[in-house]
C-alpha positions as CSV (number, residue, x, y, z in Angstrom):
1,M,32.5,13.4,-27.9
2,K,30.9,13.8,-24.4
3,K,27.8,15.4,-26.0
4,L,27.5,12.3,-28.3
5,F,27.9,10.0,-25.3
6,F,25.1,11.6,-23.3
7,T,22.9,11.8,-26.4
8,L,23.3,8.0,-26.9
9,I,22.5,7.4,-23.3
10,A,19.4,9.5,-23.5
11,L,18.2,7.6,-26.6
12,V,18.8,4.2,-24.9
13,L,17.0,5.3,-21.7
14,A,14.1,6.6,-23.9
15,N,13.7,3.2,-25.4
16,F,13.8,1.6,-22.0
17,A,10.8,3.6,-20.9
18,I,8.6,1.2,-22.9
19,A,10.7,-2.0,-22.7
20,Q,10.4,-4.8,-20.1
21,C,12.7,-7.5,-18.7
22,N,10.2,-10.2,-20.0
23,T,12.2,-13.2,-18.5
24,T,11.8,-16.6,-20.4
25,F,13.6,-19.9,-20.2
26,Q,13.3,-23.6,-21.3
27,A,14.0,-26.6,-19.1
28,S,14.9,-30.1,-20.2
29,T,15.4,-33.3,-18.0
30,S,17.7,-36.2,-18.4
31,G,17.4,-38.6,-15.5
32,N,17.8,-36.6,-12.4
33,Q,19.6,-33.7,-14.2
34,V,17.8,-30.6,-15.5
35,T,19.3,-28.1,-18.0
36,V,17.9,-24.6,-18.2
37,T,18.4,-22.5,-21.3
38,N,17.9,-18.7,-21.0
39,T,15.7,-17.4,-23.9
40,T,15.3,-13.9,-22.6
41,T,16.1,-11.1,-25.1
42,W,17.5,-7.7,-23.9
43,T,18.0,-4.1,-25.0
44,L,21.3,-3.3,-23.3
45,I,22.4,-0.1,-21.5
46,P,26.0,0.7,-22.4
47,G,28.3,-0.2,-19.5
48,S,25.7,-2.2,-17.7
49,T,24.7,-5.9,-17.8
50,P,21.6,-7.7,-16.4
51,T,21.9,-10.2,-13.5
52,V,20.2,-13.6,-13.9
53,W,20.0,-16.4,-11.4
54,L,18.1,-19.7,-10.9
55,V,16.4,-21.1,-7.8
56,W,16.1,-24.9,-8.4
57,G,13.3,-25.6,-5.9
58,D,15.3,-27.9,-3.7
59,G,17.2,-25.3,-1.7
60,N,19.9,-24.8,-4.3
61,S,20.5,-21.8,-6.6
62,N,23.1,-20.4,-8.9
63,G,23.6,-17.7,-11.6
64,I,23.2,-18.1,-15.3
65,G,24.6,-15.9,-18.1
66,Y,22.2,-13.2,-19.3
67,A,23.0,-13.8,-23.0
68,T,20.3,-15.6,-25.0
69,N,20.8,-19.4,-25.2
70,S,23.2,-19.4,-22.2
71,T,22.6,-22.6,-20.0
72,A,23.0,-23.9,-16.5
73,S,22.5,-27.5,-15.2
74,H,21.5,-29.0,-11.8
75,T,21.4,-32.6,-10.5
76,Y,18.6,-33.4,-8.0
77,A,19.3,-35.7,-5.1
78,N,15.7,-36.9,-4.7
79,P,12.9,-37.6,-7.1
80,G,9.8,-35.3,-6.9
81,T,8.2,-32.3,-8.6
82,Y,10.2,-29.0,-8.3
83,A,9.4,-25.4,-9.2
84,I,12.4,-23.8,-11.0
85,T,12.4,-20.0,-10.8
86,M,14.4,-17.7,-12.9
87,W,15.0,-14.1,-11.5
88,T,16.3,-11.2,-13.6
89,Q,17.4,-7.8,-12.4
90,Y,18.7,-4.9,-14.6
91,F,20.5,-2.3,-12.5
92,D,21.7,0.7,-14.5
93,T,25.1,1.3,-12.9
94,L,25.6,4.5,-15.0
95,N,22.6,6.2,-13.5
96,N,22.4,4.3,-10.2
97,T,18.9,3.2,-11.1
98,L,17.1,-0.1,-10.9
99,Y,15.6,-0.4,-14.4
100,C,13.5,-3.5,-14.0
101,M,13.0,-6.9,-12.2
102,D,11.1,-10.0,-13.4
103,S,10.7,-13.7,-12.5
104,V,9.1,-16.7,-14.1
105,F,8.9,-20.4,-13.0
106,Q,8.4,-23.8,-14.5
107,T,7.8,-27.2,-12.8
108,V,9.8,-30.3,-13.5
109,T,9.3,-33.9,-12.3
110,I,12.2,-36.1,-11.4
111,T,11.3,-39.8,-11.2
112,T,13.0,-43.0,-9.9
113,P,12.0,-46.6,-10.7
114,C,10.4,-47.2,-7.3
115,M,8.5,-43.9,-7.2
116,S,4.9,-44.5,-6.1
117,S,1.8,-42.6,-5.1
118,I,-1.0,-43.5,-2.6
119,S,-4.7,-43.9,-3.5
120,T,-7.1,-43.6,-0.5
121,V,-10.7,-44.8,-0.1
122,N,-12.9,-43.9,3.0
123,N,-15.0,-46.9,3.7
124,G,-16.8,-45.2,6.7
125,G,-16.7,-45.9,10.4
126,G,-12.9,-45.2,10.5
127,S,-12.1,-47.9,7.9
128,Y,-9.8,-46.8,5.0
129,S,-8.4,-48.7,2.0
130,F,-4.9,-47.7,0.7
131,T,-3.4,-48.7,-2.7
132,A,0.3,-48.2,-3.8
133,N,0.6,-47.0,-7.4
134,N,4.0,-47.4,-9.0
135,I,4.7,-44.5,-11.3
136,G,8.4,-44.9,-11.8
137,G,8.2,-48.0,-14.0
138,G,10.2,-50.3,-11.7
139,T,9.6,-54.1,-11.2
140,G,9.6,-56.3,-8.1
141,I,8.7,-53.4,-5.8
142,S,7.8,-54.2,-2.2
143,Y,5.6,-51.9,0.0
144,T,5.5,-51.2,3.7
145,W,2.9,-48.9,5.4
146,N,2.8,-46.8,8.5
147,F,-0.8,-45.5,9.2
148,G,0.2,-42.7,11.6
149,D,-1.6,-44.1,14.7
150,G,1.0,-46.8,15.5
151,G,-0.5,-49.3,13.0
152,T,1.6,-50.8,10.1
153,G,1.1,-53.0,7.1
154,T,2.6,-54.5,4.0
155,G,1.5,-55.1,0.4
156,S,0.4,-53.0,-2.5
157,S,-3.2,-52.8,-1.1
158,V,-4.1,-52.7,2.6
159,N,-7.0,-51.8,4.9
160,H,-6.8,-50.0,8.3
161,T,-9.4,-48.8,10.8
162,Y,-8.9,-45.7,13.0
163,T,-10.6,-45.4,16.4
164,A,-9.8,-41.9,17.7
165,S,-10.4,-38.6,16.0
166,G,-7.4,-36.9,14.4
167,N,-5.4,-36.0,11.4
168,Y,-3.1,-38.9,10.5
169,V,-0.1,-39.0,8.1
170,V,0.1,-42.2,6.1
171,T,3.6,-43.2,5.0
172,L,4.3,-45.6,2.1
173,T,7.9,-46.9,1.6
174,S,8.5,-48.5,-1.8
175,T,11.6,-50.6,-2.2
176,G,13.1,-52.4,-5.3
177,S,14.8,-51.9,-8.7
178,G,17.8,-50.5,-6.8
179,C,16.0,-47.7,-5.0
180,T,13.8,-46.7,-2.1
181,Y,11.1,-44.1,-2.3
182,T,8.8,-42.6,0.4
183,S,5.4,-41.0,-0.3
184,T,2.7,-39.7,2.1
185,A,-1.0,-39.0,2.3
186,V,-3.2,-37.4,5.1
187,V,-6.3,-39.0,6.6
188,N,-8.7,-36.7,8.5
189,Y,-10.9,-38.9,10.7
190,F,-13.6,-37.6,13.2
191,N,-15.7,-39.9,15.2
192,G,-17.7,-37.1,16.9
193,T,-15.6,-36.8,20.0
194,I,-12.5,-34.7,20.9
195,N,-10.1,-35.1,23.8
196,C,-10.6,-31.6,25.2
197,S,-8.1,-32.0,28.0
198,A,-5.3,-32.0,25.3
199,L,-6.4,-28.6,24.0
200,S,-5.5,-25.2,25.5
201,A,-6.1,-21.5,24.7
202,Q,-2.9,-19.6,24.0
203,F,-2.0,-16.3,22.4
204,T,0.9,-14.0,21.8
205,H,1.1,-10.2,21.2
206,Y,3.4,-7.5,19.9
207,N,3.4,-3.7,20.6
208,S,3.7,-0.9,18.1
209,G,3.1,2.2,20.1
210,M,-0.5,2.4,21.2
211,T,-1.5,-0.4,18.9
212,V,-1.1,-4.0,19.9
213,G,-1.4,-7.0,17.7
214,F,-2.8,-10.4,19.0
215,T,-2.3,-13.8,17.5
216,N,-4.4,-16.8,18.5
217,L,-2.0,-19.8,19.1
218,S,-4.6,-22.1,20.7
219,T,-4.0,-25.9,20.2
220,P,-5.3,-27.2,16.8
221,S,-8.0,-29.8,17.2
222,G,-6.2,-32.2,14.9
223,V,-9.5,-32.9,13.1
224,S,-10.2,-31.4,9.7
225,N,-13.8,-30.2,10.4
226,V,-13.1,-28.8,13.8
227,T,-11.7,-25.3,13.9
228,N,-10.9,-22.6,16.4
229,S,-13.2,-19.6,17.1
230,S,-11.9,-16.9,19.3
231,T,-13.3,-14.0,21.4
232,W,-11.1,-11.2,22.6
233,D,-11.6,-8.9,25.5
234,F,-8.9,-6.1,25.5
235,G,-9.4,-5.0,29.1
236,D,-10.1,-1.4,28.4
237,G,-13.9,-1.5,28.3
238,S,-14.2,-1.7,24.5
239,N,-16.5,-4.2,22.9
240,P,-15.1,-7.8,22.5
241,V,-14.1,-8.9,19.1
242,T,-15.0,-12.5,17.9
243,G,-14.1,-15.0,15.2
244,M,-10.5,-13.8,14.5
245,Y,-7.2,-15.7,14.7
246,Y,-5.3,-12.4,14.4
247,V,-6.5,-8.9,15.5
248,T,-5.1,-5.5,16.3
249,H,-6.4,-3.1,18.9
250,T,-5.4,0.6,19.5
251,Y,-5.6,1.7,23.1
252,A,-6.7,5.3,23.9
253,A,-4.2,5.8,26.8
254,P,-0.9,4.2,28.1
255,G,-1.3,1.7,30.9
256,T,-1.4,-2.0,31.9
257,Y,-4.4,-4.0,30.7
258,T,-5.6,-7.6,31.2
259,V,-6.5,-9.2,27.9
260,K,-8.6,-12.3,27.8
261,L,-8.9,-14.9,25.0
262,V,-11.8,-17.4,25.0
263,N,-11.2,-20.1,22.4
264,H,-14.0,-22.4,21.2
265,W,-13.3,-25.6,19.1
266,V,-16.3,-25.6,16.8
267,D,-17.7,-27.5,13.8
268,S,-16.3,-25.7,10.8
269,N,-19.6,-26.3,9.0
270,N,-21.8,-25.1,11.9
271,Q,-20.1,-22.9,14.4
272,S,-23.0,-23.2,16.8
273,I,-21.8,-26.7,17.6
274,I,-19.0,-26.3,20.2
275,Y,-16.9,-29.3,21.2
276,C,-14.4,-27.7,23.6
277,T,-13.8,-24.3,25.3
278,D,-10.8,-22.9,27.1
279,S,-9.6,-19.4,28.1
280,T,-6.5,-17.6,29.1
281,T,-5.4,-14.1,30.1
282,Q,-2.3,-12.0,29.8
283,Q,-1.3,-8.6,31.3
284,I,0.1,-6.2,28.7
285,T,1.7,-2.8,29.1
286,V,1.1,-0.1,26.5
287,T,3.4,2.9,26.4
288,A,3.1,6.1,24.3
289,P,5.5,6.0,21.3
290,P,8.4,8.4,21.2
291,P,8.0,11.6,19.2
292,Q,8.4,11.0,15.5
293,P,11.6,12.6,14.1
294,N,10.8,15.9,12.2
295,V,13.0,15.7,9.2
296,I,13.0,16.3,5.4
297,S,15.7,14.0,4.0
298,G,17.0,12.3,0.9
299,Y,20.1,11.4,-1.2
300,V,22.0,13.2,-3.9
301,F,23.3,11.0,-6.7
302,W,25.7,11.9,-9.5
303,D,27.6,10.3,-12.4
304,S,30.9,9.6,-10.7
305,T,32.7,9.0,-14.1
306,L,32.6,12.7,-14.8
307,V,34.7,13.5,-11.7
308,N,36.8,10.3,-11.6
309,M,35.2,9.1,-8.4
310,Q,36.3,12.1,-6.3
311,A,34.5,13.3,-3.3
312,M,31.9,16.0,-4.0
313,T,30.7,19.0,-1.9
314,F,27.1,20.3,-2.5
315,K,25.1,23.2,-1.2
316,L,21.4,22.4,-0.7
317,W,18.5,24.8,-0.3
318,L,15.1,24.0,1.3
319,I,12.5,26.1,-0.5
320,V,9.1,26.8,1.0
321,M,6.0,27.3,-1.2
322,D,3.4,29.9,-0.2
323,S,0.3,28.3,-1.8
324,A,-1.8,31.4,-1.1
325,Q,0.6,33.8,-2.8
326,N,2.1,31.2,-5.1
327,T,5.6,32.3,-4.2
328,L,8.8,30.4,-3.2
329,T,11.5,31.4,-0.8
330,A,14.7,29.5,0.3
331,V,14.2,29.1,4.1
332,D,17.2,26.9,5.0
333,S,20.5,25.6,3.4
334,A,23.1,23.0,4.2
335,V,26.5,22.0,2.9
336,I,27.2,18.2,2.5
337,T,30.1,16.2,1.2
338,G,30.2,12.6,0.0
339,G,32.3,10.2,-2.0
340,G,31.6,7.6,-4.8
341,N,28.3,8.7,-6.4
342,I,26.0,9.3,-3.4
343,T,25.6,11.4,-0.3
344,S,22.7,12.1,2.1
345,Y,21.2,15.3,3.4
346,A,18.6,16.2,6.1
347,F,16.8,19.4,7.2
348,Q,15.7,19.0,10.8
349,N,12.6,20.4,12.7
350,K,10.7,21.9,9.9
351,A,7.1,23.1,10.1
352,A,4.4,21.3,8.2
353,G,4.0,22.7,4.7
354,S,5.0,22.5,1.0
355,Y,8.7,22.4,0.1
356,R,11.1,22.0,-2.8
357,V,14.8,21.0,-2.5
358,K,17.6,22.2,-4.8
359,A,21.3,21.1,-4.9
360,A,24.3,22.6,-6.6
361,V,28.0,21.7,-6.5
362,A,29.8,24.1,-4.2
363,S,31.7,26.8,-6.1
364,G,35.4,26.1,-6.5
365,T,35.1,22.4,-5.6
366,T,35.3,19.2,-7.6
367,G,32.5,19.0,-10.2
368,A,31.5,22.7,-9.8
369,S,31.3,23.0,-13.6
370,S,30.2,19.4,-14.3
371,F,26.7,19.4,-13.0
372,V,23.8,21.8,-13.4
373,P,22.1,23.0,-10.2
374,T,19.3,20.5,-9.9
375,Y,15.9,20.3,-8.1
376,A,14.5,17.0,-6.9
377,P,14.1,14.6,-8.5
378,S,16.1,15.7,-11.6
379,T,15.1,19.0,-13.2
380,A,16.8,22.3,-13.8
381,Y,13.5,24.2,-13.3
382,W,11.9,25.2,-10.0
383,S,8.5,25.0,-11.7
384,S,8.7,21.3,-12.4
385,A,10.4,20.3,-9.2
386,N,8.8,17.8,-6.8
387,V,6.7,19.4,-4.2
388,I,7.3,17.8,-0.8
389,I,4.2,17.8,1.3
390,H,5.7,17.7,4.8
391,T,3.3,16.9,7.7
392,G,5.8,17.6,10.5
393,G,7.1,14.0,10.8
394,T,9.5,12.1,8.5
395,S,9.6,13.1,4.8
396,A,12.3,10.7,3.4
397,N,13.6,9.7,0.0
398,N,13.4,13.2,-1.6
399,N,16.3,12.3,-3.8
400,I,18.1,14.4,-6.4
401,Q,19.8,12.9,-9.5
402,M,22.3,15.7,-10.5
403,I,22.0,16.7,-14.2
404,P,25.4,16.6,-16.0
405,G,26.0,19.9,-17.9
406,T,29.7,20.1,-19.0
407,W,30.5,20.0,-22.7
408,T,33.1,21.7,-24.8
409,G,34.4,21.4,-28.3
410,G,33.7,24.2,-30.8
411,P,34.6,27.7,-31.9
412,G,31.2,29.3,-30.9
413,F,30.5,32.0,-28.4
414,V,27.2,33.2,-26.9
415,G,27.0,36.1,-24.4
416,G,24.8,38.8,-23.0
417,N,23.6,40.7,-19.9
418,I,20.7,40.4,-17.5
419,S,19.5,43.7,-16.1
420,Q,16.9,44.8,-13.6
421,G,13.8,46.3,-15.1
422,A,10.6,48.0,-14.0
423,N,9.6,47.7,-10.4
424,K,13.0,46.3,-9.4
425,G,14.2,49.6,-7.9
426,T,17.3,49.9,-10.2
427,T,18.4,49.4,-13.7
428,G,21.7,47.7,-12.8
429,G,22.9,44.3,-13.8
430,V,21.6,41.2,-11.9
431,A,24.6,39.4,-10.3
432,G,24.8,35.7,-9.5
433,M,21.8,34.6,-11.6
434,L,22.0,31.0,-13.0
435,V,22.0,31.0,-16.8
436,M,21.6,27.8,-18.9
437,L,22.5,27.2,-22.5
438,R,20.1,24.7,-24.1
439,N,20.2,22.8,-27.4
440,A,17.4,22.6,-29.9
441,Q,15.6,19.9,-27.8
442,N,15.8,22.2,-24.7
443,D,18.3,19.9,-23.0
444,V,20.7,21.8,-20.7
445,I,24.3,21.4,-22.0
446,R,26.1,24.3,-20.3
447,F,25.5,26.7,-17.4
448,T,27.1,29.7,-15.8
449,Y,26.3,32.6,-13.4
450,T,26.2,36.3,-14.2
451,D,29.1,38.4,-12.8
452,G,28.8,41.6,-10.8
453,N,27.6,43.6,-13.8
454,G,25.0,41.0,-14.8
455,D,27.1,39.7,-17.8
456,Y,27.4,36.1,-18.8
457,S,29.1,34.1,-21.6
458,F,29.5,30.6,-23.0
459,G,32.6,29.7,-25.0
460,N,33.9,26.7,-26.9
461,I,30.4,26.0,-28.3
462,A,30.0,23.6,-31.3
463,A,28.0,24.6,-34.3
464,G,24.3,24.1,-33.7
465,T,21.0,25.7,-32.6
466,Y,20.7,26.9,-29.0
467,N,18.7,29.1,-26.7
468,V,19.5,30.8,-23.4
469,Y,17.3,30.3,-20.3
470,P,18.0,32.3,-17.1
471,E,16.6,30.6,-13.9
472,A,15.6,32.3,-10.7
473,I,13.2,31.0,-8.0
474,N,9.6,32.2,-8.5
475,Y,10.3,34.1,-11.7
476,A,8.6,33.2,-14.9
477,T,11.3,32.8,-17.6
478,I,10.8,33.5,-21.3
479,P,13.9,31.9,-23.1
480,S,15.7,33.7,-25.9
481,A,14.9,33.1,-29.5
482,A,16.7,30.3,-31.3
483,L,20.5,31.1,-31.7
484,N,22.1,29.5,-34.8
485,V,25.8,29.1,-34.2
486,A,27.3,28.4,-37.6
487,S,30.0,29.4,-40.0
488,G,29.9,33.2,-40.3
489,S,28.1,33.7,-37.0
490,Y,30.2,31.8,-34.4
491,N,30.1,34.8,-32.1
492,I,26.6,35.8,-30.9
493,S,26.6,38.6,-28.3
494,G,23.9,40.9,-27.0
495,V,21.6,38.0,-25.9
496,D,20.2,40.2,-23.2
497,F,17.4,39.8,-20.6
498,T,15.4,42.0,-18.3
499,Q,14.2,40.9,-14.8
500,N,11.1,42.7,-13.6
501,A,8.9,42.0,-10.6
502,T,7.5,38.7,-11.9
503,Q,9.5,37.5,-14.9
504,I,12.7,37.3,-16.8
505,H,12.2,38.0,-20.5
506,P,14.5,38.7,-23.5
507,G,15.8,42.2,-24.0
508,T,13.5,45.2,-24.5
509,T,11.8,45.9,-27.9
510,S,9.9,48.8,-29.2
511,V,6.8,47.4,-27.6
512,Q,6.5,48.6,-24.0
513,T,5.8,46.2,-21.0
514,A,2.1,46.4,-20.1
515,S,0.8,47.0,-16.5
516,K,-0.9,43.9,-15.0
517,D,-3.8,46.3,-14.2
518,M,-4.7,46.5,-17.9
519,F,-6.4,43.1,-17.5
520,R,-7.4,40.6,-14.8
521,L,-6.7,36.9,-15.2
522,Y,-8.6,34.4,-13.0
523,P,-8.8,31.9,-11.4
524,N,-5.1,31.3,-10.9
525,P,-4.4,28.5,-9.9
526,S,-7.0,27.1,-12.3
527,H,-8.4,23.7,-13.3
528,G,-8.0,24.8,-17.0
529,L,-10.9,27.2,-17.5
530,V,-9.5,30.8,-17.4
531,T,-11.2,34.1,-17.8
532,I,-9.6,37.4,-18.8
533,N,-11.4,40.7,-18.0
534,W,-9.9,43.6,-20.0
535,S,-9.4,47.1,-18.6
536,S,-11.2,50.0,-20.3
537,D,-7.7,51.4,-21.2
538,V,-7.2,48.4,-23.6
539,S,-8.7,48.4,-27.0
540,G,-8.5,46.5,-30.2
541,K,-7.2,42.9,-30.6
542,A,-4.8,40.9,-28.4
543,N,-2.7,37.9,-29.1
544,I,-2.6,35.3,-26.3
545,Q,0.1,32.6,-26.0
546,V,0.6,29.9,-23.4
547,A,4.1,28.4,-22.9
548,D,5.3,25.5,-20.8
549,I,8.3,25.8,-18.4
550,T,10.7,25.2,-21.3
551,G,9.4,28.0,-23.3
552,R,7.5,25.8,-25.8
553,I,4.2,27.4,-27.0
554,V,1.4,25.0,-26.2
555,Y,-1.6,27.2,-26.9
556,T,-2.2,30.4,-28.9
557,T,-5.3,32.4,-29.9
558,D,-6.4,36.0,-30.7
559,A,-9.0,37.9,-28.7
560,T,-11.1,41.0,-28.9
561,T,-10.5,43.2,-25.8
562,S,-14.0,44.8,-25.9
563,T,-15.6,41.6,-24.5
564,V,-14.6,39.1,-21.7
565,T,-12.2,36.4,-23.0
566,K,-12.6,32.8,-21.9
567,L,-9.8,30.2,-22.4
568,D,-10.3,26.5,-22.2
569,L,-6.9,25.0,-21.3
570,S,-8.2,21.8,-19.7
571,T,-6.3,19.7,-22.3
572,L,-3.0,20.9,-20.8
573,G,-1.5,18.7,-18.1
574,S,-1.1,19.9,-14.5
575,G,1.9,22.2,-14.0
576,V,3.2,25.8,-14.2
577,Y,2.7,27.7,-17.5
578,F,3.4,31.3,-18.6
579,I,0.6,33.2,-20.4
580,K,1.8,36.0,-22.6
581,I,-0.7,38.7,-23.7
582,A,0.4,41.2,-26.4
583,T,-1.4,44.1,-28.0
584,D,-0.2,46.5,-30.7
585,K,1.1,48.8,-27.9
586,A,2.1,46.6,-24.9
587,Q,2.7,43.1,-23.7
588,H,2.7,41.3,-20.4
589,S,3.5,37.8,-19.2
590,E,2.2,36.1,-16.1
591,K,2.6,32.8,-14.4
592,L,-0.4,30.5,-14.6
593,V,-0.8,27.3,-12.5
594,I,-3.0,24.5,-13.8
595,G,-4.1,21.6,-11.5
596,H,-6.6,18.9,-12.3
């Protein structure tokens, strides 16, 4: 049942990879009330529901049901044009993941019988004509005017003359048909002179370490075609900066500096015409920022329903990558505990370099058999883990979503042994190696560790097709052949592996393992074009196969060992692959890194 549950979740999530929230709605008005109908369609995640809410454009908001054709209504207190915005958010609570967000808006106009607008005509010389336009359909409407300079008037059409330069707000009050409505318009009048004594240069600043931001707050002219033009002197001998309302400057050394702003009020169409000038200075102090924390950190997430919301204890490893040797080694570890479905980790004071992070539930604690040891962000394989490029500062959000791996429910059994092979110094069993049982789609469904003799086993397996995949840092793994657990062959034993200096491969055959000296593969890492030079000890034909990290064959060809062989693997994506070369007498597999 649990297998079926996770299979359904996987299928749903696969569909979501191409779907979108695509929010839509319809709005209808009746007087001053608006009704919104949600017309969004959804593909739902089991156990999770979208959140949908409305912002009405007048300072009010409320939720609306996510279901198609759900409705919500709102009554506006005042007439006007409002932008209604619908927001949707789909948070997958099962996987603690924000699936998608979306928003869309429509405008609606609420009218009243005395609703009116203003028409303005510039007659020149400061003279303006204003006309009230009733758009609400009312009758018997009276109009009063305030011209913004102390002048007033009445009637549907009025004239007014301004004498001083400035920006003026004209207010029209319409009264009648049982209502009152106010509308405004702006007049920008400039008679060629400005009262410079009313203007002053001002600025503010903020510090961010050695960088300081400056904002020009000089008094606006109050005239539409007169604007501010600023010149900044930062007080450290650097060149002044001109023509900016906002500017940042990075100082070379800590200290106290006198910053000067010179502000000109200029003609916006011809900045060489300056009407007024003023300046101001401020002393600022710049201090060196504190050292940046040196930390590699993130969160571990897991499906809490599998452990009934109990606290979980994890062991984490910080794994360093030697790019020159293309090897990985665990350089630090930590034990962390957290409740719910999330806990944090941090590795302090790490040198700059490339890292991977791995988490496993601590042996003998809650969930130890429920989750596969997982690399960031959510993979069971070191070769597909995120590589953290740490520069010595803060490397955050290197999160791990633990892979669930517990499933029981059948009569099958699979078991075997992992032994040490050539160049390992012994032929004994390999103890403590992670072994994963995968289904036909190469999804990890069970995992275990080898015992002191190198033995492992999986019981209670349902009928189906499986393969076994041992995992060890920096070893290339060749998975077992397909294992068909079915009636008459429920018990499959002897699924053995050998670990040599570079790889873990299925049990020995009559074909011996070749020495790497029998050929030379280069370059490695490669951009996709690979050359194989054959040793004089090799003769005849060779079969070449390239597999991805799951063991899937992605390239195969035959070659003649008497000449240099060139492979074009540029169509393969960037990542880690395993190239297997087999002749009639020997075979060898080697890790191949492709980067584009």
